C-alpha positions as CSV (number, residue, x, y, z in Angstrom):
1,M,27.4,7.3,-21.6
2,G,25.7,10.6,-20.7
3,N,23.9,12.9,-23.1
4,K,21.6,10.2,-24.5
5,E,18.6,12.0,-26.1
6,P,15.4,10.4,-24.9
7,I,12.4,9.9,-27.2
8,I,9.6,12.2,-26.0
9,I,6.1,10.6,-26.4
10,T,2.9,12.5,-25.5
11,D,0.3,10.1,-27.0
12,K,-0.8,7.1,-25.0
13,D,-1.4,4.8,-28.0
14,E,2.1,5.6,-29.3
15,M,3.5,4.9,-25.8
16,R,1.9,1.5,-25.7
17,Q,3.1,0.7,-29.2
18,W,6.7,1.6,-28.3
19,S,6.6,-0.6,-25.2
20,R,5.0,-3.6,-27.0
21,S,7.6,-3.4,-29.9
22,I,10.5,-3.3,-27.3
23,R,9.1,-6.2,-25.3
24,A,8.5,-8.2,-28.5
25,Q,12.3,-8.2,-28.8
26,S,12.6,-9.9,-25.4
27,N,13.6,-6.7,-23.6
28,T,12.4,-5.6,-20.2
29,I,11.1,-2.1,-19.4
30,G,11.4,-0.1,-16.2
31,L,9.0,2.8,-15.4
32,V,9.8,5.7,-13.1
33,P,6.6,7.7,-12.6
34,T,7.2,11.4,-11.7
35,M,5.5,14.7,-11.6
36,G,8.6,16.4,-13.0
37,Y,10.7,19.1,-11.4
38,L,13.3,16.4,-11.1
39,H,16.1,16.3,-8.4
40,E,18.8,13.8,-7.3
41,G,16.2,11.6,-5.6
42,H,14.4,11.0,-8.9
43,L,17.7,10.4,-10.7
44,S,18.6,7.7,-8.2
45,L,15.3,6.0,-9.1
46,I,16.3,5.9,-12.7
47,Q,19.7,4.4,-11.8
48,E,17.8,1.8,-9.8
49,S,15.7,1.0,-12.9
50,H,18.9,0.5,-14.9
51,K,19.9,-2.3,-12.6
52,H,16.8,-4.3,-13.3
53,T,15.8,-3.6,-16.9
54,N,17.1,-3.0,-20.5
55,F,15.0,0.1,-21.1
56,T,13.7,2.9,-18.9
57,V,10.7,5.1,-19.3
58,V,10.2,8.2,-17.1
59,S,6.7,9.6,-17.0
60,I,6.4,13.4,-16.3
61,Y,2.8,14.2,-15.5
62,V,1.3,16.4,-12.8
63,N,-1.7,14.4,-11.8
64,P,-4.8,16.6,-11.1
65,G,-6.6,13.5,-9.6
66,Q,-4.5,13.7,-6.4
67,F,-5.0,17.3,-5.5
68,S,-8.1,18.2,-3.5
69,P,-10.1,21.4,-4.4
70,N,-8.3,23.4,-1.7
71,E,-4.8,22.5,-3.0
72,D,-3.6,24.8,-5.8
73,L,-2.5,22.5,-8.6
74,S,-1.4,25.5,-10.7
75,T,1.4,26.3,-8.3
76,Y,3.1,22.9,-8.6
77,P,6.7,23.7,-9.9
78,S,7.6,22.6,-13.4
79,D,10.6,22.8,-15.6
80,F,10.3,20.3,-18.5
81,L,13.4,21.5,-20.5
82,G,15.4,21.4,-17.3
83,D,14.1,17.9,-16.5
84,I,15.2,16.7,-20.0
85,Q,18.7,18.1,-19.5
86,K,19.0,16.3,-16.1
87,L,17.8,13.0,-17.7
88,K,20.4,13.4,-20.4
89,S,23.1,13.8,-17.7
90,I,22.5,10.4,-16.1
91,P,24.9,7.6,-17.1
92,G,22.9,5.3,-19.4
93,G,20.3,8.0,-19.8
94,V,16.6,7.4,-20.3
95,D,15.0,5.8,-23.3
96,V,11.6,7.4,-23.3
97,V,10.0,10.4,-21.5
98,F,6.2,9.9,-21.5
99,H,4.8,13.4,-21.2
100,P,1.0,13.3,-21.8
101,Q,-0.9,16.6,-21.7
102,N,-4.0,15.2,-20.0
103,L,-4.7,11.6,-19.1
104,Y,-8.3,12.3,-18.0
105,D,-9.4,13.7,-21.4
106,Y,-11.5,11.2,-23.3
107,G,-12.0,13.3,-26.4
108,K,-15.3,14.4,-28.0
109,N,-17.6,12.1,-26.1
110,N,-17.5,13.9,-22.8
111,G,-19.0,17.2,-23.6
112,V,-15.7,19.2,-24.0
113,K,-16.5,21.9,-26.5
114,N,-13.4,24.0,-26.7
115,D,-9.8,24.4,-25.9
116,E,-10.6,26.5,-22.9
117,N,-11.9,23.4,-21.1
118,Q,-9.0,21.3,-22.2
119,E,-6.6,23.8,-20.6
120,E,-8.7,24.0,-17.5
121,V,-8.1,20.4,-16.4
122,K,-4.4,21.2,-15.9
123,V,-5.1,23.7,-13.2
124,V,-8.4,22.4,-11.6
125,S,-7.8,20.0,-8.8
126,C,-9.9,16.8,-8.3
127,V,-10.8,15.6,-11.8
128,E,-14.5,15.0,-11.2
129,N,-15.0,18.8,-10.7
130,S,-13.9,19.5,-14.3
131,G,-16.5,17.5,-16.1
132,M,-14.1,15.4,-18.0
133,G,-16.1,12.2,-17.6
134,H,-13.6,10.3,-15.5
135,E,-15.4,8.2,-12.9
136,T,-13.4,5.1,-12.2
137,W,-11.1,5.2,-9.2
138,V,-8.7,2.7,-7.6
139,R,-8.7,2.7,-3.8
140,V,-6.4,0.7,-1.5
141,E,-8.8,1.0,1.3
142,K,-6.9,0.2,4.5
143,L,-3.4,1.4,3.7
144,E,-4.6,4.8,2.4
145,K,-6.3,5.8,5.6
146,G,-3.6,7.1,8.1
147,L,-0.6,9.3,7.8
148,C,-0.8,11.5,4.6
149,G,-4.3,10.1,3.9
150,E,-5.6,11.7,7.1
151,S,-5.0,15.3,6.0
152,R,-5.3,14.6,2.2
153,P,-8.4,12.3,1.8
154,V,-8.4,12.1,-2.0
155,F,-4.6,11.9,-2.4
156,F,-4.0,8.2,-2.5
157,R,-7.1,7.5,-4.5
158,G,-5.6,9.9,-7.1
159,V,-2.2,8.3,-6.9
160,A,-3.3,4.7,-7.2
161,T,-5.6,5.6,-10.1
162,I,-2.9,7.4,-12.1
163,V,-0.3,4.7,-11.4
164,A,-2.8,2.0,-12.6
165,K,-3.4,4.1,-15.8
166,L,0.4,4.5,-16.3
167,F,0.9,0.8,-15.8
168,N,-1.8,0.0,-18.4
169,I,-0.3,2.5,-20.9
170,V,3.4,1.8,-20.5
171,E,3.1,-1.9,-19.6
172,P,6.4,-2.0,-17.7
173,D,8.0,-5.1,-16.1
174,V,9.4,-3.1,-13.2
175,A,8.3,0.1,-11.6
176,V,10.6,2.1,-9.2
177,F,9.2,4.3,-6.4
178,G,11.2,6.1,-3.7
179,K,10.8,5.1,-0.1
180,K,10.6,8.7,0.9
181,D,6.9,8.4,0.0
182,Y,6.7,5.3,2.2
183,Q,3.0,5.0,2.3
184,Q,2.7,5.6,-1.4
185,W,5.2,2.8,-2.1
186,R,3.4,0.3,0.1
187,I,0.0,1.3,-1.5
188,I,1.3,0.7,-5.0
189,Q,2.8,-2.6,-3.9
190,R,-0.5,-3.7,-2.5
191,M,-2.5,-2.5,-5.5
192,V,-0.2,-4.5,-7.8
193,R,-0.6,-7.6,-5.6
194,D,-4.4,-7.3,-5.3
195,L,-5.1,-6.5,-9.0
196,D,-2.6,-9.0,-10.4
197,F,-0.5,-6.5,-12.3
198,G,2.5,-8.4,-13.7
199,I,4.9,-5.7,-12.5
200,K,7.6,-5.8,-9.9
201,V,7.5,-2.7,-7.6
202,I,10.9,-1.7,-6.2
203,G,11.3,0.7,-3.3
204,A,14.5,2.7,-3.7
205,E,16.3,4.1,-0.7
206,L,15.5,7.7,0.5
207,I,18.2,10.2,-0.8
208,R,19.3,13.0,1.5
209,D,21.2,16.2,0.9
210,E,24.6,16.6,2.7
211,D,23.0,18.4,5.6
212,G,20.5,15.4,6.1
213,L,17.4,17.0,4.6
214,A,15.4,14.4,2.5
215,R,15.5,15.4,-1.1
216,S,12.2,16.9,-2.4
217,S,10.9,19.2,-5.1
218,R,9.4,21.3,-2.3
219,N,12.8,22.1,-0.7
220,V,13.3,25.0,-3.2
221,R,10.4,26.8,-1.5
222,L,12.2,26.8,2.0
223,S,14.0,30.0,3.0
224,P,17.6,29.4,4.2
225,E,16.3,29.9,7.8
226,E,13.4,27.4,7.4
227,R,15.7,24.9,5.8
228,K,18.0,25.1,8.8
229,K,15.0,24.5,11.1
230,A,13.8,21.6,9.0
231,L,17.0,19.6,9.7
232,S,15.3,18.9,13.1
233,I,13.2,16.2,11.3
234,N,16.2,14.1,10.3
235,K,18.1,14.7,13.5
236,S,15.2,13.7,15.8
237,L,14.4,10.6,13.7
238,S,18.1,9.6,13.9
239,N,18.0,10.0,17.6
240,A,14.8,8.0,17.9
241,K,16.3,5.2,15.8
242,S,19.5,5.1,17.9
243,A,17.4,5.1,21.1
244,A,15.3,2.1,19.7
245,G,18.6,0.3,19.0
246,K,19.5,0.7,22.7
247,G,16.3,-0.9,23.8
248,H,14.0,2.1,24.1
249,I,11.1,0.7,22.2
250,D,8.1,2.6,23.7
251,C,6.6,4.3,20.7
252,K,4.9,7.1,22.7
253,V,8.1,8.2,24.2
254,L,9.9,8.1,20.9
255,R,7.1,10.0,19.1
256,D,7.0,12.6,21.8
257,S,10.8,13.2,21.5
258,V,10.5,13.8,17.8
259,I,7.4,16.1,18.1
260,H,9.1,18.1,20.8
261,A,12.3,18.5,18.7
262,I,10.4,19.7,15.6
263,H,8.2,22.1,17.7
264,E,11.4,23.5,19.4
265,A,12.8,24.2,15.9
266,G,9.7,26.1,15.0
267,G,8.0,23.5,12.9
268,E,4.4,22.3,13.0
269,V,3.8,18.5,13.1
270,D,1.1,17.1,10.8
271,Y,1.8,13.6,12.1
272,A,4.6,11.5,13.7
273,E,3.8,7.8,13.7
274,I,5.7,4.6,14.2
275,I,4.1,1.9,12.1
276,D,4.6,-1.6,11.0
277,Q,6.5,-1.7,7.7
278,E,4.0,-4.0,5.9
279,S,0.6,-3.3,7.4
280,L,1.3,0.4,8.2
281,E,-0.6,-0.1,11.5
282,S,0.4,2.0,14.5
283,M,2.6,0.2,17.1
284,N,2.8,0.7,20.9
285,E,6.3,-1.0,21.1
286,I,8.8,-1.7,18.4
287,K,8.9,-5.5,18.3
288,S,9.0,-6.1,14.6
289,P,10.4,-4.1,11.6
290,A,9.0,-0.6,11.9
291,V,9.1,2.7,10.1
292,F,8.9,6.1,11.8
293,C,7.0,8.5,9.4
294,V,6.8,12.2,9.9
295,A,5.1,15.1,8.1
296,A,5.8,18.6,9.3
297,W,5.3,22.2,8.1
298,F,8.1,24.8,8.1
299,G,6.7,28.1,6.9
300,N,4.2,27.1,4.2
301,V,6.1,24.0,3.0
302,R,5.0,20.6,4.1
303,L,7.9,18.1,4.3
304,I,7.7,14.3,4.7
305,D,10.5,12.0,6.0
306,N,10.8,8.6,7.5
307,M,13.3,6.2,8.9
308,E,13.1,2.4,9.0
309,I,13.8,0.9,12.4
310,N,14.8,-2.8,12.4
311,V,15.5,-3.8,16.0
């Protein structure tokens, strides 16, 4: 059933109308939010959506709200035509690609005078700096604090806000997120619970390449040498998981072993934390379901990975 041509919608009102007409016929809709530059990990999320819903919408939108001013939004990789080809290759395909130009542009009431400014928001990080009049943010205050939130303080505010916007525009029944971004998945689940969105949030398992590296759009920026070194993340996490399975549940010892392995391989660790799967709070000993989350730099590429540990 491959080669299904998706409908491409760029206007948010049109997107909402499509969803409402589909749901009026007693169908269910799944949403897979992405920033494009799709890889096998994304495609697995779409296949997960197929299991739960009749129709699937994929959003492709690089969200300026989650980049801080010192992160260069303009270098984020994009290949829209390539993405569409990949979506057509999936068995069952995708029904709609929602590809808005700018979800923070509120038209003529916000002082935008010309196209120059319109274009600017695509490459300026942190929306409030671009004068587009957007001032409402969603914060999941406790869960956003540690891990990636430590080094990227506006990141999860931007993620939660854009996902809330997408939920309000697409109005899906189900939304699928990858567990590779573990903190993000838990934050979206909490937001949905706390704000009473009528949406089921599903976490799809992390997808790895054959060599064990977690699939990511950033992997293309690794040199062959850096990629080889980056395998130390998965290897050391696997070793920690197997040690925990044998009763070694002291988190400091397990963390130190992973940090040492990544440093040995020439990487720089941003964080290595063992946390509770639900609350994301740090643990001293693994006595309940845990997840070991790591972010590390190899060259100028920041990679994240994690492994659930259920002892």
